[in-house]
N, C-alpha and C positions, 0 to 999 in steps of 0.2 A: 409359853404359845399362849396357854389361859389369862396373862395377865394383858397380849395384845391385840386376842381376842376383845377380852373383856372392853378396855379402849378400844377397839374399833366397834363394839355394840353402841356403849354411851355414845358417838361423834353419827352411829349410822339416824339411834334415836334422835338425839336434836338434829338430825338435817330433816328425818320424815318431819318434822314440827313446823319447821320453816317450811320445807316445800309443800306441805301440802295446807296450811294457811294461803301459802302467794298460790293456790290455781286460783283460790276463791276473788281473794285482793284481782287477780290479774282478770278474772270475770267478770268481775265489777266493773273493773277498771273499763273494760272492750264494752263493756253493753252500754255504759256513759259514750264511750267515742262513736259507738255506731247509732246511738239514739242521735248526733248532734252530723256526723257525715258517713261516710262510707265504710260498712266494715270491712273489716279484713279476712273474714272467711271470702270476701269480693274479692277481694286485696289490696283495700288501702289499709293507711295503714295512719291514721288520723290516732289509731291508742297513745302512740308516740307522743305525745302535745296531752293524754290524762296524767293528773301528778298521780290518781290511785294505782295506773296499770306502773308506774313507774317505781311505789310502794315497796310493789307483788314482784317487781323483779328482785327488788334491791332483799326483797325477804327470797326471794331463788336461789339467790347468789351465795348466802348465806350461810344456808340448807346448802348446796353445793360445795362450797370451799368445806364444812362439816363434813360433807361424805368421800372428800379429796382426800382429808388428812384420814378418814375409816381404811381408806381403801390402801395405805402405805403400811396400817399394824394389821389388819384384818383378810382373810383371802376373798374373791370376788363373790363366794359360795354362799359368804356368811351377810356382807355387805345390805348386797342387790336385793334379796328376798325381803328385808325387814323395811325396803324401799313400803310396802304394805302398812306402812305404821301411818307413812302420810294420806294416804286411804281414806283412815277411822278420820283423819283430824278434818281431810275432807268433805266427809261424812258429816261432822257434829258441824263444821261452820258451815258448810249450804242449807243444811237444816234451819238455823236461823238468821243468817246472811242473805239467802237465795230462796230461802221457804219452799226448797230443794226436800218437803217431808222425809226422815228418817226412824224408817215403823220397826215394830216388834223383832222380824227377822230380819232386819238391815242394821237391829243388837246382835242378831245372831251371830251375823258377819264379820261383825266387827270383833268376836270373842278369839270365832273361826281363825282370823287372820294373827289374833296376840298368840294362839297354842300354840298356831302352826313358825310362828317364827321365835317364841320359845325353844318347841323341837332345834330347829335350825339350827341357834345358836349353841345349846348344847351336844351338838354333836356336828360339827362346822370343823371341816380341818385346820390344820394351822399352815401359818404361809413358811412356804421351801428361801434356803435363804441366797438370795444375790447378791452378787457382790460386783458389776457396773452394767449400764447400760446395754455393754458389747453383749451380755448374757440373755437380758433381753431384747434383743435386735434379732440373736440367731433363733431363740422362741416362734417372732414376731416372723420370718424369713421361713418356717420352716413349710411343707410344702401343703400339710393339710391345713393351716391357717392360710396361707396363698389362698389357695381355694377357695377357702368358707369366706375370703374379703372377697374375689374376687364376685362369687355370688351375689354379695352382698348388696353391690355395686352397680353389680345387672338391674337385679329385682328393685334400686333401688329409681335405677335411669326408668324403665319398665313402669314405676308406677307417677314417677314427674312427667315422662313425657309423653307417656300415654292414654295410662287411670286418670288421675288428674282432671286434665277438661272436661271428660265422661262423665266421670264417674267421683268428681271429691266434691260436690258438695249433696254425693246424696248415700255415699256409702265411708262409713268411718272409717274402716280399712286400708284409703290412703293414704287418707293423712296419717293415722299414728302406726302402718306400717313403716312412713320414710321413719320417723321419730324415730321407730321398735330399733331398727335395722340401721339406722345408726349409730343408737344409744348404743351397741353393745360394740363396736367398735370407736366407740367413743369413749367407756369404762375403760378397757385393752390400754388405750392411749394413756388414760388420765393416768392411770398403775404405774404404769412405766415412768411419768415422771414423778409420780411424786414418790415414786425408788427413787429414782435421780439426783432429787429437791434432798431425800435422808439422805444417801452415800455424803453428795457433797454435805451435806449440816455437819459428818462424823469424818470428814479431813479427806474425803476423796472426792473430789472435784470434778463432775460430769458436765459441764459445761461445753470441754473441750470437742467433745462427742456428736460428730455430724448427724447420729442416731436421735440424742434426743433432742434439735432442734424439727425433725421430720415428725417424731413423738407430737409434739408443740404443734407443727403447722396442722395437722392428722384431725387431734382435737379442736380446735380451733374451726375449724373447717365445717366438720362434725355440730358443734353447740352450735351455732351459727342456723346451719340447713333447724336443728331439730328446732331451737327455737323458734323460727319463721312457720313451719309444718303444726308446735304446736298451739299458737297465736291462732291459726286457721281451726283445728278440731275443737279446741275449744269456744271458739266464736258459730264454728258451724252446727257442733252438736251438744247435747246436757255433758254439764257435770259426773254426773252419773254414769255414765259410759263414756267419756274421756278416761276418766282418773283409774279403773278396773281391765281392759282394755289392754290399758296405755303399760299401767303394770303388769298386765300377760305376757304379753309380747314380749318385753325389754328383758325382763328376769327369765322370765326364758332361752332370750336369747344372750344376753348378759352372761349366765351359764356355762351352757353352747361352746359359748367363746373362750371363754376359764379357761372350762374343763378342754380345751383345745389346746390353746397358746401355753396360759399356765400348767399345765395335770393338775389339776388339783386335786385328783381323784389319788392318788398315784401313793402307794403305800399304805391306804384305805380301807381301814375291815368293809366287809360285805354291810356287814348293820350296822356301822356308822352311816355309809353310800344312804344306806335303803333307809334308813335313819334322816337322816336329811330330803331327801326327795320324797317322804313323805310329809314332814316339817311342810314343805315346799306346795305341797297338791292342798292338805290342808289348808294353806293361807288362800292358796288359790280357789278352792274351793266359798272359803270368805267372798272373796272379791267377787266373786259371781250371785252369793245370796246377796251380799251389801248393794248390788246394783240394779238387781233382779225387782228388787222389793221395792226401789225410787221412783215418781214419779216424771213423765218425760215433759219433754218442755214441752209448754204454752205457743202455739205457729204465732209466727209475728202479725202482730198490726194489721198489717197490708193481705196477709194470704184468709183473714177473718171479716175483715172487712169485702174484699173477693171473693167468702160460701157467702155473706149476708146480703149485698147488696141487690137491686133486683136487676130481671135482666131485659131488656126489652129489644125487641127486634120490629121492626119501620119498612113497611114494603111502600118501594118510592113507581108510582102509574105509569107510565108511558106515554103519560098527558101534562107531566107538576105534580098530578094532585097527590099526597099523602096521604097514607089510612097507618092507625098505630096494628098492629096485625098480633093477633088474638088468635089463640091455640085455635078454635073448632075456625078457624078462618079455609079455606082450603085455597089454594095459590088458581091464580088465569092465568092465559097462556100470557095476558098481555106485560105483567108484571117480570119486567126487565131485570131488574137490583133487588138486590135485599142489605141492608145497610144494618148492623144486629151491633148494637152499643152494650158490652160486653159486660161493664159493671162501673158506678158512680165511684167518684173517690172527691 
């Protein structure tokens, strides 16, 4: 059990390095694409023609693949919280590449993430033995997990259909909420697929089971949705906010979903459970400290021009003569129209 957890730990750390760097590389690609066309946050897809964005995507795919293998060897309660290490990588690279300053308290946040991750690794539960994908299907169709899945889909529909058109550009929780909720379902599906592949490689083919392909379709659907909304979040909000908030929500929901579906805590002592929870709280505290000490994004150039450019009011007289309006001018009954030029571009 310890060897399997150690293997999962190593893969999770490598995954965090790739994923953390992918955030920054994709952000640079999105910035370049937004400078020459419509932004991803406004529904544009010009970033698909940006090579730097694709480099970030490749780094993310490599990281996710390593994460996928990690879930085969270790439980979600161990692998998922280690995603905090990607925040450290993201914060350090953002300091140098995006000029988002990492202050002394931010360094303390990084240390808290590392300490919390270490506590989780030392007290994480072992993986329960599963002999076929049919067993996973039974776990996925138990009433408690079906209720969680139905609730997750309902909340996502509300966020996409109602909240996104109204609050998507101003409230970071809309985009990240969709990513995190679907992310928890993605992890459950990915873990099921990983176990099916592992059993197949051991000589017990799971390809003939329709449940395997159901998990594949769920995973693909959730991953595509996550990528779309993650791009919107990265393009609209500061990376220093996107990374920790996404981590906190995604990790919390994934641990909760895994506890329901795979019963990770079954047979664990109270001290081990409390230790893992304390480690998670420590990591979560580190992410809060980390992002709270980062500088916000500079306002868009158009907004800067809008706030600095002069405002001039024109009053049109009834006889067609025009005067430039002054603040101490009094309105006259003859003035029948006001034309206001808000700003010059």
